[in-house]
MISE-978764 format. One record per residue (C-alpha): residue number from 1; residue in one letter; x, y, z. Coordinates in steps of 0.001 Angstrom, whole numbers. Example, Ala and Ser with C-alpha at 12.3 -4.5 7.8 and 13.67 -1.06 7.14 Angstrom:
<atoms>
ATOM/i/aa/xx/yy/zz
ATOM/1/A/12300/-4500/7800
ATOM/2/S/13670/-1060/7140
</atoms>
This chain:
<atoms>
ATOM/i/aa/xx/yy/zz
ATOM/1/X/30066/55821/-74044
ATOM/2/X/31886/53179/-76119
ATOM/3/X/29298/50573/-75213
ATOM/4/X/26446/52869/-76305
ATOM/5/X/28150/53502/-79653
ATOM/6/X/28718/49785/-80187
ATOM/7/X/25066/49048/-79455
ATOM/8/X/23983/51711/-81931
ATOM/9/X/26316/50241/-84554
ATOM/10/X/24948/46730/-83970
ATOM/11/X/21336/47900/-84285
ATOM/12/X/22210/49793/-87468
ATOM/13/X/23797/46695/-88979
ATOM/14/X/20707/44610/-88235
ATOM/15/X/18406/47198/-89789
ATOM/16/X/20515/47468/-92932
ATOM/17/X/20814/43690/-93206
ATOM/18/X/17072/43074/-92883
ATOM/19/X/16373/45868/-95347
ATOM/20/X/18808/44390/-97826
ATOM/21/X/17167/40967/-97625
ATOM/22/X/13739/42475/-98231
ATOM/23/X/14870/44678/-101117
ATOM/24/X/17196/42339/-102985
ATOM/25/X/15769/38989/-101894
ATOM/26/X/17199/36360/-99543
ATOM/27/X/18865/34235/-102236
ATOM/28/X/20639/37179/-103864
ATOM/29/X/22014/38526/-100600
ATOM/30/X/22968/35382/-98715
ATOM/31/X/23655/32642/-101243
ATOM/32/X/26784/32791/-103323
ATOM/33/X/26173/32848/-107086
ATOM/34/X/29846/33073/-107999
ATOM/35/X/31689/30634/-110266
ATOM/36/X/34497/28494/-108896
ATOM/37/X/38088/28703/-110083
ATOM/38/X/41353/26776/-109872
ATOM/39/X/44723/28049/-111010
ATOM/40/X/48372/27116/-110509
ATOM/41/X/51398/29432/-110677
ATOM/42/X/54977/28145/-110929
ATOM/43/X/57422/29888/-108580
ATOM/44/X/61176/29881/-108032
ATOM/45/X/63826/31455/-105829
ATOM/46/X/63135/34870/-107434
ATOM/47/X/59928/35169/-105400
ATOM/48/X/60540/37667/-102589
ATOM/49/X/57126/39194/-101829
ATOM/50/X/53454/38200/-101904
ATOM/51/X/50648/40784/-101833
ATOM/52/X/47085/39616/-101068
ATOM/53/X/44129/42008/-101388
ATOM/54/X/40424/41224/-101021
ATOM/55/X/37324/43239/-100235
ATOM/56/X/35206/40299/-99096
ATOM/57/X/35518/36594/-98457
ATOM/58/X/37762/34483/-96281
ATOM/59/X/41402/33990/-97309
ATOM/60/X/43088/30741/-96249
ATOM/61/X/46854/30383/-96811
ATOM/62/X/48633/27067/-96213
ATOM/63/X/52328/26338/-96679
ATOM/64/X/53514/22890/-97778
ATOM/65/X/57266/22297/-97703
ATOM/66/X/57238/19566/-100349
ATOM/67/X/59576/21137/-102928
ATOM/68/X/56940/21367/-105707
ATOM/69/X/57610/25130/-106161
ATOM/70/X/54141/26265/-107125
ATOM/71/X/51170/28160/-105726
ATOM/72/X/47699/26643/-106100
ATOM/73/X/44724/29004/-106044
ATOM/74/X/41085/27986/-105727
ATOM/75/X/37769/29361/-104512
ATOM/76/X/34882/31496/-105753
ATOM/77/X/35094/34900/-107401
ATOM/78/X/33520/37235/-109936
ATOM/79/X/34385/36615/-113576
ATOM/80/X/36574/39714/-113801
ATOM/81/X/38451/38606/-110683
ATOM/82/X/39003/35116/-112102
ATOM/83/X/40436/36661/-115265
ATOM/84/X/42868/38703/-113168
ATOM/85/X/43888/35648/-111154
ATOM/86/X/44507/33497/-114233
ATOM/87/X/46710/36205/-115747
ATOM/88/X/48733/36698/-112570
ATOM/89/X/52460/36143/-112933
ATOM/90/X/55582/36923/-110930
ATOM/91/X/56578/40564/-111557
ATOM/92/X/59692/42219/-110124
ATOM/93/X/60093/39394/-107562
ATOM/94/X/56505/40064/-106360
ATOM/95/X/53345/37989/-106736
ATOM/96/X/50235/40167/-106430
ATOM/97/X/46983/38287/-105745
ATOM/98/X/44202/40827/-106265
ATOM/99/X/40762/39498/-105333
ATOM/100/X/39123/42919/-105148
ATOM/101/X/36010/43661/-107218
ATOM/102/X/33046/46029/-107409
ATOM/103/X/29887/44660/-105766
ATOM/104/X/26886/46788/-104793
ATOM/105/X/25703/44059/-102396
ATOM/106/X/29031/43616/-100616
ATOM/107/X/28171/45341/-97331
ATOM/108/X/24631/43945/-97151
ATOM/109/X/25934/40431/-97803
ATOM/110/X/28666/40960/-95235
ATOM/111/X/26156/41985/-92542
ATOM/112/X/24076/38880/-93255
ATOM/113/X/27233/36725/-93019
ATOM/114/X/26859/35550/-96628
ATOM/115/X/30341/36819/-97396
ATOM/116/X/31865/34064/-95280
ATOM/117/X/30583/31470/-97762
ATOM/118/X/33248/32813/-100138
ATOM/119/X/36700/31447/-99587
ATOM/120/X/39942/32010/-101445
ATOM/121/X/42357/29150/-100795
ATOM/122/X/46082/29657/-101383
ATOM/123/X/48424/26679/-101067
ATOM/124/X/52116/27587/-101294
ATOM/125/X/54428/24673/-102172
ATOM/126/X/58116/25393/-101490
ATOM/127/X/61302/23732/-100307
ATOM/128/X/62225/23375/-96648
ATOM/129/X/64896/26063/-97059
ATOM/130/X/62748/28713/-98786
ATOM/131/X/62268/31997/-96893
ATOM/132/X/59868/34650/-98186
ATOM/133/X/61057/38179/-97509
ATOM/134/X/57621/39770/-97167
ATOM/135/X/53923/38880/-97194
ATOM/136/X/51190/41533/-96944
ATOM/137/X/47503/40709/-96566
ATOM/138/X/44715/43325/-96662
ATOM/139/X/41034/42377/-96289
ATOM/140/X/38050/44718/-96118
ATOM/141/X/35594/42105/-94848
ATOM/142/X/36615/38542/-94126
ATOM/143/X/38830/36301/-92057
ATOM/144/X/42491/35717/-92902
ATOM/145/X/44059/32446/-91784
ATOM/146/X/47565/31150/-92405
ATOM/147/X/49442/28068/-91270
ATOM/148/X/53127/27366/-91719
ATOM/149/X/55810/29167/-93676
ATOM/150/X/59017/31120/-93150
ATOM/151/X/58407/34842/-93677
ATOM/152/X/60813/37544/-92552
ATOM/153/X/58211/40326/-92571
ATOM/154/X/54529/39391/-92220
ATOM/155/X/51791/42037/-92177
ATOM/156/X/48055/41218/-92128
ATOM/157/X/45078/43492/-91526
ATOM/158/X/41336/42786/-91681
ATOM/159/X/38919/45683/-91301
ATOM/160/X/36019/43382/-90438
ATOM/161/X/37015/39829/-89652
ATOM/162/X/39535/37776/-87714
ATOM/163/X/43247/37272/-88317
ATOM/164/X/44580/33821/-87367
ATOM/165/X/48223/32848/-87925
ATOM/166/X/49794/29575/-86785
ATOM/167/X/53240/27937/-86895
ATOM/168/X/55050/30731/-88732
ATOM/169/X/58750/31559/-88421
ATOM/170/X/60125/34997/-89168
ATOM/171/X/61597/38239/-87901
ATOM/172/X/58525/40466/-87532
ATOM/173/X/54753/39890/-87666
ATOM/174/X/52214/42749/-87618
ATOM/175/X/48656/41475/-87145
ATOM/176/X/45580/43683/-86724
ATOM/177/X/41795/43746/-86982
ATOM/178/X/39361/46638/-86660
ATOM/179/X/36526/44288/-85695
ATOM/180/X/37456/40676/-85085
ATOM/181/X/39743/38486/-83012
ATOM/182/X/43480/38172/-83600
ATOM/183/X/45260/34878/-82904
ATOM/184/X/48973/34102/-83153
ATOM/185/X/49705/30480/-82245
ATOM/186/X/53332/29305/-82175
ATOM/187/X/54582/32262/-84210
ATOM/188/X/58356/32538/-83779
ATOM/189/X/58806/36267/-84518
ATOM/190/X/58530/39666/-82876
ATOM/191/X/54815/40402/-82635
ATOM/192/X/53008/43720/-83029
ATOM/193/X/49296/43022/-82565
ATOM/194/X/46239/45261/-82308
ATOM/195/X/42454/44936/-82291
ATOM/196/X/39932/47759/-82104
ATOM/197/X/37013/45464/-81271
ATOM/198/X/37898/41843/-80540
ATOM/199/X/39966/39510/-78409
ATOM/200/X/43696/38906/-78807
ATOM/201/X/45226/35470/-78115
ATOM/202/X/48986/34984/-78392
ATOM/203/X/50005/31392/-77678
ATOM/204/X/53560/30049/-77310
ATOM/205/X/55274/33386/-77927
ATOM/206/X/59070/33377/-78220
ATOM/207/X/60101/36989/-78917
ATOM/208/X/59138/40504/-77785
ATOM/209/X/55484/41425/-78202
ATOM/210/X/53603/44723/-78406
ATOM/211/X/49846/44460/-77960
ATOM/212/X/47083/47063/-78033
ATOM/213/X/43327/46432/-77698
ATOM/214/X/40568/49044/-77593
ATOM/215/X/37737/46749/-76502
ATOM/216/X/38495/43100/-75899
ATOM/217/X/40417/40748/-73655
ATOM/218/X/44106/39912/-74144
ATOM/219/X/45706/36523/-73433
ATOM/220/X/49436/35822/-73785
ATOM/221/X/51283/32596/-72993
ATOM/222/X/55059/32582/-73322
ATOM/223/X/56978/29645/-74733
ATOM/224/X/60311/31354/-74080
ATOM/225/X/60984/34400/-71860
ATOM/226/X/60816/37812/-73517
ATOM/227/X/59724/41400/-72924
ATOM/228/X/56179/42616/-73575
ATOM/229/X/54328/45915/-73774
ATOM/230/X/50581/45411/-73414
ATOM/231/X/47707/47892/-73162
ATOM/232/X/43913/47677/-73173
ATOM/233/X/41283/50393/-73031
ATOM/234/X/38454/48047/-72104
ATOM/235/X/39099/44399/-71299
ATOM/236/X/41008/42006/-69080
ATOM/237/X/44653/41059/-69569
ATOM/238/X/46070/37641/-68676
ATOM/239/X/49708/36670/-69166
ATOM/240/X/51306/33297/-68439
ATOM/241/X/55044/33803/-68117
ATOM/242/X/57717/31251/-68980
ATOM/243/X/59370/29636/-65914
ATOM/244/X/62718/30925/-67265
ATOM/245/X/61593/34569/-67162
ATOM/246/X/63856/36492/-64746
ATOM/247/X/62965/40071/-65637
ATOM/248/X/60724/42702/-64069
ATOM/249/X/57032/43645/-64097
ATOM/250/X/55251/46998/-64291
ATOM/251/X/51449/46832/-64230
ATOM/252/X/48621/49283/-63545
ATOM/253/X/44869/49495/-64083
ATOM/254/X/42689/52578/-63614
ATOM/255/X/39632/50435/-62974
ATOM/256/X/40284/46791/-62159
ATOM/257/X/42354/44436/-60039
ATOM/258/X/46086/43898/-60573
ATOM/259/X/47825/40628/-59634
ATOM/260/X/51477/40178/-60647
ATOM/261/X/54448/38182/-59307
ATOM/262/X/57413/39816/-57633
ATOM/263/X/60025/41114/-60053
ATOM/264/X/63230/39063/-60143
ATOM/265/X/65295/41756/-61828
ATOM/266/X/67977/39311/-62964
ATOM/267/X/67642/40308/-66628
ATOM/268/X/66795/43486/-68534
ATOM/269/X/63518/42010/-69801
ATOM/270/X/60378/43916/-68817
ATOM/271/X/56695/43028/-68984
ATOM/272/X/54834/46342/-68967
ATOM/273/X/51044/46191/-68747
ATOM/274/X/48402/48935/-68597
ATOM/275/X/44586/48788/-68555
ATOM/276/X/42118/51669/-68476
ATOM/277/X/39231/49434/-67393
ATOM/278/X/39922/45768/-66786
ATOM/279/X/41759/43349/-64550
ATOM/280/X/45412/42349/-64966
ATOM/281/X/46580/38867/-64021
ATOM/282/X/50178/37731/-64572
ATOM/283/X/51214/34266/-63417
ATOM/284/X/54401/32260/-63714
ATOM/285/X/53803/28822/-65222
</atoms>
């Protein structure tokens, strides 16, 4: 039933996209006509939280630990959005980057992939010691990527697009996508990850993970031993366990093969895996 619904959704998207190109014209729908912008914001130790909101376009966040204490913003946006960005200042220890705007062509452009030509680049320059308490990212349509940084509480959600986070240190990271892949690569934090329609790849995990996928495969590779709770409605699950893992396993699949090592039971760590339809494969590296 899920596959039928997904096929219907895909056909509907194609029809709407073709119709939009015919009605509005190829150049209007696909090509970006937006002006470019560049802006710099000075920051200090008072910065505790960053809020990022966008309704279309990719968001790329990079941390540079060079002690310059500033945030550089660049990309393409509507005039009203550029005005908001250039008037953005630190308020109540929070920096709010609001890229949202009203655009009648947003969903048609998104379906025709034109939205991915629009990219908001955020470069955060801080000291080696700086730790951000919280960063929240919310995208309606677009891919969120981030590399580097020390963030105690990281939360990123894309309704239509991927979420990719690499080399981040923190306490907790919540990453999710309604339609798109989710990647956490060398993220030293507890992970809570979900995807309604898309793959999940967690590489070099170090702390407990909770993973939930509706339709898509799940891959986890431990860097250090830890517990995990993993579930998938439709898709395979593969886990590569650290050689130091000495806990137990509990795995079951309603429709699919299950291959797991013998539980050692020498620690209270538990890798618990469930699949409604899909194979489960757990191996010790």
